[in-house]
C-alpha positions as CSV (number, residue, x, y, z in Angstrom):
1,M,0.2,-0.1,0.2
2,T,1.2,3.7,-1.1
3,R,1.5,5.4,2.2
4,E,0.8,9.4,1.2
5,A,4.2,12.1,2.0
6,W,4.1,13.8,5.3
7,W,3.8,17.2,3.0
8,I,0.3,16.1,1.7
9,T,-1.2,15.5,4.6
10,I,0.1,18.3,6.6
11,P,-1.6,21.1,4.0
12,K,-4.8,18.3,3.3
13,A,-4.7,18.9,7.5
14,F,-5.1,22.4,7.1
15,V,-7.7,22.1,4.2
16,V,-10.1,19.7,5.9
17,I,-9.9,21.8,9.5
18,N,-11.0,24.6,7.4
19,V,-13.6,22.9,5.3
20,V,-15.0,21.4,8.5
21,M,-14.9,25.0,10.2
22,V,-17.1,26.6,7.2
23,F,-19.4,23.3,7.2
24,F,-20.2,24.5,10.7
25,A,-20.6,27.8,10.4
26,F,-22.9,26.9,8.1
27,T,-25.0,24.1,10.3
28,T,-25.9,27.1,12.3
29,W,-27.8,29.0,9.3
30,L,-28.7,26.2,7.9
31,E,-30.6,24.7,11.4
32,R,-32.0,28.5,11.7
33,K,-33.6,28.4,8.3
34,L,-35.4,24.6,9.0
35,L,-36.4,25.6,12.0
36,G,-37.8,29.1,10.8
37,R,-39.8,26.7,8.3
38,M,-40.7,23.9,10.4
39,Q,-42.4,27.0,12.7
40,L,-44.0,28.9,9.8
41,R,-41.4,31.8,9.7
42,F,-38.7,32.6,7.7
43,G,-35.8,32.1,9.4
44,P,-32.5,34.7,9.0
45,N,-32.9,37.0,5.6
46,R,-31.3,40.1,6.4
47,A,-27.2,39.2,5.3
48,G,-26.8,38.5,2.4
49,P,-29.0,36.7,0.3
50,K,-31.0,34.4,1.9
51,G,-29.3,34.9,5.4
52,L,-26.0,33.5,4.3
53,L,-24.1,36.1,5.4
54,V,-25.4,36.1,9.2
55,P,-22.3,33.0,10.4
56,I,-19.8,35.7,9.2
57,A,-22.0,38.2,11.1
58,D,-22.3,36.0,14.3
59,L,-18.3,35.5,13.6
60,L,-17.3,39.2,14.0
61,K,-19.9,39.8,16.6
62,L,-18.5,36.7,18.8
63,I,-14.4,38.2,18.2
64,R,-15.8,42.4,19.3
65,K,-17.5,40.8,22.1
66,E,-15.8,41.4,25.3
67,A,-14.5,38.4,27.0
68,F,-15.3,38.4,30.7
69,A,-14.5,36.2,33.5
70,P,-15.9,35.7,37.0
71,M,-13.3,37.2,40.0
72,A,-13.7,34.2,41.4
73,A,-12.8,31.9,38.4
74,K,-9.6,29.2,38.2
75,E,-8.3,31.9,35.4
76,P,-5.8,28.8,33.6
77,L,-8.1,25.7,33.3
78,Y,-11.0,28.2,32.5
79,I,-9.2,29.5,29.8
80,I,-8.0,26.1,28.6
81,A,-11.7,24.8,28.9
82,P,-12.5,25.2,25.2
83,V,-9.3,25.0,23.8
84,V,-9.9,21.3,24.6
85,S,-13.3,20.7,23.9
86,M,-12.4,22.4,20.2
87,F,-9.2,20.9,19.8
88,T,-10.5,17.2,20.7
89,A,-13.9,18.0,18.4
90,L,-11.8,18.2,15.3
91,A,-9.0,15.8,15.7
92,A,-11.8,13.4,16.2
93,F,-12.8,14.2,12.2
94,S,-9.4,13.4,11.1
95,V,-9.8,9.7,10.9
96,I,-13.4,10.1,9.0
97,P,-12.9,8.6,5.4
98,W,-14.5,10.5,3.5
99,G,-12.7,9.2,-0.4
100,N,-11.0,6.2,-1.7
101,G,-8.0,8.2,-2.6
102,W,-6.4,9.6,-5.3
103,T,-3.1,9.4,-7.8
104,V,-2.7,13.0,-8.6
105,W,1.0,13.4,-10.6
106,G,2.2,10.3,-9.2
107,H,1.9,11.0,-5.9
108,H,-0.9,9.4,-3.4
109,I,-3.5,11.2,-1.7
110,E,-5.4,9.1,1.0
111,G,-9.2,10.0,1.5
112,Q,-8.5,10.7,5.2
113,V,-6.3,13.1,7.5
114,V,-5.2,10.2,8.9
115,N,-5.6,6.0,9.0
116,V,-5.0,4.7,11.8
117,P,-5.5,0.7,12.6
118,I,-7.6,1.7,16.0
119,S,-9.5,4.8,14.3
120,L,-13.0,3.8,15.7
121,I,-11.4,3.2,19.4
122,L,-9.8,7.0,18.7
123,I,-12.6,8.6,17.8
124,F,-14.3,7.3,21.6
125,A,-11.4,8.3,23.4
126,L,-10.9,11.6,21.9
127,G,-15.0,12.1,22.9
128,S,-14.3,10.9,25.9
129,V,-11.2,13.6,26.6
130,G,-13.7,16.3,25.1
131,I,-16.0,15.3,28.1
132,Y,-13.2,17.1,30.6
133,G,-13.5,20.5,28.7
134,F,-17.3,21.2,29.8
135,I,-16.7,20.2,32.9
136,I,-13.8,22.0,34.1
137,G,-15.0,24.6,32.2
138,G,-18.2,24.5,34.5
139,W,-16.2,24.5,37.7
140,A,-13.9,26.7,37.1
141,S,-16.6,28.9,36.7
142,D,-16.9,29.3,39.6
143,S,-20.8,29.5,39.3
144,K,-23.6,27.0,40.8
145,F,-25.8,27.4,37.8
146,S,-22.2,26.0,35.8
147,M,-21.4,23.4,38.2
148,L,-25.0,22.4,37.8
149,G,-24.2,21.9,33.9
150,S,-20.9,20.4,34.7
151,M,-22.5,18.0,36.6
152,R,-25.1,17.0,34.3
153,T,-22.3,16.6,31.5
154,C,-20.9,14.4,33.7
155,A,-23.3,11.7,34.4
156,Q,-25.4,12.5,31.0
157,L,-22.2,11.4,28.5
158,V,-20.4,8.9,30.9
159,S,-24.1,7.4,30.5
160,Y,-25.1,7.5,27.0
161,E,-21.8,6.6,26.2
162,V,-22.1,3.0,27.4
163,S,-24.9,2.3,25.3
164,L,-23.3,4.2,22.2
165,A,-20.1,2.1,22.3
166,L,-22.0,-1.0,22.9
167,S,-23.8,-0.4,19.7
168,V,-21.0,-0.4,17.0
169,L,-20.2,-3.5,18.6
170,G,-22.3,-5.6,16.2
171,V,-21.1,-3.5,13.3
172,V,-17.0,-4.3,14.6
173,L,-18.0,-8.1,14.3
174,M,-19.6,-7.7,11.3
175,A,-16.6,-6.2,9.3
176,Q,-13.9,-7.6,11.9
177,S,-11.7,-4.7,12.5
178,I,-11.9,-1.1,14.4
179,N,-10.4,0.6,11.1
180,L,-13.0,2.7,9.3
181,V,-11.4,2.5,6.1
182,E,-11.7,-0.8,6.0
183,V,-15.3,-0.8,8.0
184,V,-16.2,0.7,4.4
185,Q,-15.1,-1.4,2.2
186,K,-16.6,-4.5,3.9
187,Q,-19.5,-2.6,3.2
188,Q,-19.0,-2.8,-0.4
189,T,-18.8,-6.6,-0.9
190,T,-21.4,-7.6,1.1
191,L,-24.1,-5.1,2.1
192,W,-25.3,-2.1,4.0
193,F,-24.9,-2.4,8.2
194,F,-28.0,-0.3,8.3
195,I,-29.6,-3.4,6.8
196,P,-29.2,-5.8,9.9
197,Q,-28.1,-3.4,12.6
198,F,-31.2,-1.4,12.5
199,V,-31.2,-1.5,15.9
200,G,-27.8,-0.9,16.6
201,L,-28.3,2.0,14.4
202,A,-31.8,3.2,16.6
203,V,-29.8,3.1,19.4
204,F,-26.9,5.1,18.1
205,L,-28.3,7.6,17.3
206,I,-30.2,8.2,20.3
207,G,-27.0,7.7,22.1
208,G,-25.1,10.3,19.8
209,T,-28.0,13.0,20.4
210,A,-27.2,12.3,24.3
211,E,-24.1,12.1,23.7
212,T,-23.5,15.7,21.2
213,S,-25.9,17.4,23.8
214,R,-28.7,18.2,21.2
215,P,-32.3,18.6,22.2
216,P,-34.5,16.8,22.9
217,F,-31.0,15.7,25.5
218,D,-29.7,19.0,26.0
219,L,-29.8,19.1,29.6
220,P,-26.6,20.0,30.2
221,E,-27.1,23.9,29.3
222,A,-31.2,23.7,29.7
223,D,-32.1,27.4,29.3
224,T,-35.2,27.0,31.6
225,E,-33.4,25.9,34.2
226,L,-29.7,26.3,34.5
227,V,-29.7,29.9,32.0
228,A,-26.8,28.1,29.7
229,G,-25.4,25.3,32.1
230,Y,-21.7,24.7,31.7
231,H,-21.1,27.8,29.9
232,T,-23.1,30.3,31.5
233,E,-20.1,32.4,32.7
234,Y,-18.6,32.3,29.2
235,S,-18.6,34.7,26.7
236,G,-17.3,36.1,23.0
237,M,-14.9,33.9,21.8
238,R,-14.2,31.8,24.5
239,W,-18.4,30.8,24.5
240,G,-17.9,30.6,20.5
241,L,-15.4,27.6,21.2
242,F,-17.6,25.8,22.7
243,Q,-20.7,26.1,20.1
244,A,-18.3,25.3,18.0
245,A,-17.1,22.2,19.8
246,E,-21.1,21.4,19.9
247,Y,-21.8,21.4,16.3
248,I,-18.5,20.1,14.9
249,N,-19.1,16.9,17.4
250,M,-22.9,16.3,15.6
251,I,-20.7,16.8,12.3
252,T,-18.4,14.1,13.7
253,L,-21.0,12.0,14.9
254,S,-23.5,12.2,11.5
255,G,-19.7,11.5,9.8
256,L,-19.3,8.2,12.0
257,C,-22.7,7.1,11.4
258,V,-22.0,7.3,7.6
259,T,-19.1,5.5,7.5
260,L,-20.9,2.5,10.2
261,F,-23.8,2.5,8.5
262,F,-24.6,3.4,5.3
263,D,-21.0,2.7,3.4
264,G,-19.5,5.7,3.6
265,Y,-18.2,7.4,0.8
266,H,-19.4,5.1,-1.9
267,F,-22.3,5.5,-4.5
268,P,-24.4,2.2,-3.9
269,W,-24.2,-0.2,-7.4
270,V,-22.3,2.2,-9.5
271,P,-18.3,2.0,-8.8
272,W,-17.1,4.0,-10.9
273,L,-19.0,6.6,-9.6
274,D,-16.6,6.2,-5.7
275,Q,-14.1,8.4,-7.3
276,F,-16.2,11.7,-6.3
277,G,-16.1,9.9,-2.6
278,P,-16.2,13.4,-0.8
279,I,-19.4,14.4,-2.6
280,W,-21.8,11.0,-1.5
281,F,-20.1,11.7,2.0
282,V,-21.2,15.7,2.3
283,L,-24.9,14.2,1.1
284,K,-25.4,11.2,3.0
285,L,-23.6,13.8,6.3
286,F,-26.7,16.9,5.0
287,A,-29.0,14.0,5.7
288,L,-28.1,13.0,9.2
289,V,-27.0,16.8,10.1
290,S,-30.8,17.8,8.8
291,T,-32.1,14.7,10.9
292,F,-30.6,16.0,14.2
293,I,-32.2,19.5,13.6
294,W,-35.7,18.0,12.9
295,L,-35.5,16.4,16.3
296,R,-34.9,19.7,17.8
297,A,-37.4,21.1,15.8
298,T,-40.1,18.4,17.0
299,Q,-39.4,17.1,20.2
300,P,-39.8,18.7,24.0
301,R,-36.7,18.3,26.4
302,L,-36.9,15.2,29.2
303,R,-36.9,15.6,32.5
304,Y,-33.3,14.9,34.1
305,D,-35.0,11.8,35.7
306,Q,-36.6,10.2,32.6
307,L,-32.9,11.1,30.7
308,M,-31.2,8.6,32.6
309,R,-33.5,6.3,33.5
310,F,-34.1,6.1,30.0
311,G,-30.6,6.0,29.1
312,W,-29.9,2.9,32.0
313,K,-33.0,0.9,31.9
314,V,-34.1,1.0,28.4
315,L,-31.3,1.6,25.9
316,L,-28.8,0.3,27.3
317,P,-30.2,-3.7,28.0
318,V,-31.1,-2.8,23.9
319,A,-27.6,-2.4,23.1
320,T,-26.5,-5.1,24.8
321,V,-29.0,-7.9,23.5
322,N,-27.9,-6.0,20.2
323,A,-24.7,-6.9,20.8
324,L,-24.9,-10.7,22.0
325,A,-27.1,-11.6,19.0
326,T,-25.1,-10.5,16.1
327,A,-22.4,-11.7,18.4
328,F,-24.2,-15.3,18.4
329,L,-25.7,-15.0,14.7
330,V,-21.9,-14.5,13.3
331,V,-20.7,-17.1,14.7
332,L,-23.3,-19.8,13.6
333,V,-22.9,-18.4,10.1
334,K,-19.3,-18.9,10.3
């Protein structure tokens, strides 16, 4: 297998990071537009045609806004917390394959930033580290609302991460690999894994919604209860980094779902169209991100006791049974 040159990897990583950031910015526009249409209003329509310049206006506003901090805040941790969350969110996307690879002027270019044998485990590990940014940010703010939001974040994300990990175990057993590139290739030679793993997909989507603190599982930052949760005492670009991390986590999770269950960047039944892999990947990603937005528009927020009871007493047993049933069937077929 031809290895990619380092002087190709570094510029490619820079380009992919900026593409993800642009995608995040216009995801905020898409969310406000779709929510507006679902609620019979226009959504953003002032800055630029169809409101397309609203993300740029938001960026300029956040850059110029004063970044205050509470007097009693633990200053080093308070400042570094949003940076940690943002870094881990971007780093997790680096192992998701979005293309089959290309050869340009004799040089091989891979369809992901880095291809590691344990890419699936790496995404979960980075997600776990990213949680510390939310927890430490709330604790270091020296605010009761922020502290309560941090504790909710800790309990909710740890609880649903167990179900999320078990939901992909069936895919791992069927693909016989934890390398995301090999998972995509396995689906190309067999069938898309959402067909035999429809239960795993349902658990993954529900667990992923809670893992990214998206409505109706946005209890760590419930505005009706905790003002803004763990980032109550943040403003300016520090607050913006937390928001960016939340949206990029949603994009990364959607990309992981596309890779594990929907054959990644492949186009069904027409192999020669795989050279346009990034286009098919983005279209599938758009569909899943729109699903997250649709959930926000239609589902009411759960109470915290309902959230935790559902995670431990419903979602975890279903994910466990699905993993055991898949393991039994894989051994039986072999």
